[in-house]
C-alpha positions as CSV (number, residue, x, y, z in Angstrom):
1,M,44.9,185.6,3.6
2,N,46.5,182.2,3.4
3,I,47.3,180.6,6.8
4,F,49.7,177.8,7.6
5,V,48.7,175.4,10.5
6,S,51.2,172.8,11.7
7,N,51.5,170.2,14.4
8,L,48.0,168.9,13.8
9,G,46.9,165.6,15.2
10,Y,46.8,162.8,12.6
11,S,43.0,162.4,13.0
12,F,42.4,166.1,12.4
13,T,40.4,166.5,9.1
14,S,39.9,169.4,6.7
15,E,36.4,169.8,8.0
16,D,37.8,170.1,11.6
17,L,40.2,172.8,10.3
18,S,37.4,174.7,8.6
19,E,35.2,174.5,11.7
20,L,38.0,175.7,14.0
21,F,38.6,178.9,11.9
22,S,35.0,179.6,10.9
23,S,34.4,181.0,14.4
24,Y,36.7,183.9,13.4
25,G,35.0,184.6,10.0
26,A,34.4,183.3,6.5
27,V,36.6,180.4,5.4
28,D,37.2,180.1,1.6
29,S,39.0,176.8,2.0
30,A,40.6,174.6,4.6
31,R,42.8,171.6,3.7
32,V,44.8,169.2,5.7
33,I,47.7,167.9,3.6
34,T,47.8,164.1,3.3
35,D,50.4,161.6,2.1
36,K,49.8,160.7,-1.5
37,I,50.2,156.9,-0.9
38,T,48.9,156.3,2.6
39,R,46.3,159.1,2.5
40,Q,47.3,159.8,6.2
41,S,47.6,163.4,7.4
42,R,51.1,164.8,7.2
43,G,50.3,167.0,10.3
44,F,49.8,170.3,8.6
45,G,47.4,172.2,6.5
46,F,46.3,175.5,5.0
47,V,43.3,177.8,5.5
48,E,42.2,180.6,3.2
49,M,40.2,183.5,4.8
50,P,39.1,186.5,2.7
51,D,39.0,188.9,5.6
52,E,42.6,189.8,6.5
53,N,41.6,191.2,10.0
54,A,39.7,188.0,10.9
55,A,42.7,186.0,9.7
56,I,45.1,187.9,11.8
57,K,42.9,187.5,14.9
58,A,42.6,183.8,14.2
59,I,46.4,183.5,13.9
60,R,46.9,185.4,17.1
61,D,44.2,183.5,19.1
62,L,44.8,180.0,17.8
63,N,48.6,179.8,17.8
64,G,49.7,177.6,20.6
65,T,46.3,176.3,21.5
66,M,45.6,172.6,22.2
67,Q,43.7,170.8,19.4
68,D,43.3,167.1,19.3
69,G,45.8,166.7,22.1
70,R,48.6,168.8,20.4
71,S,49.7,172.4,20.6
72,I,49.2,173.7,17.1
73,K,51.3,176.4,15.4
74,V,49.5,179.0,13.3
75,S,51.1,181.6,11.1
76,E,50.7,183.4,7.8
77,A,51.7,181.1,5.0
78,R,54.7,182.1,3.0
79,P,55.1,181.4,-0.7
80,K,56.8,178.1,-1.6
81,E,60.5,178.8,-2.4
82,E,61.5,178.1,-5.9
83,K,64.0,175.2,-6.2
84,P,66.9,175.8,-8.5
85,S,66.6,174.1,-11.9
86,Y,69.3,171.5,-12.5
87,S,68.3,170.8,-16.1
88,N,71.1,173.1,-17.5
89,R,73.7,171.7,-15.2
90,W,75.9,170.0,-17.9
């Protein structure tokens, strides 16, 4: 299951994210999204967990908890919406 985590502190790393979720089960990947130019955290990230039950428990337990001085928001990630193509506009 793919999990979306937001309102992360700017010093929160991908390793921190993996460690936070690993207490609930196996973590396939954990990634804090960074700005392409400054390389600074954008304050959100994604976690992949293979066990759906463990992922649901992690979402339920971690949503609203304080991490790095901030109350994080944790939910199931939704697919990115397709943007309309404007190439055939004229």
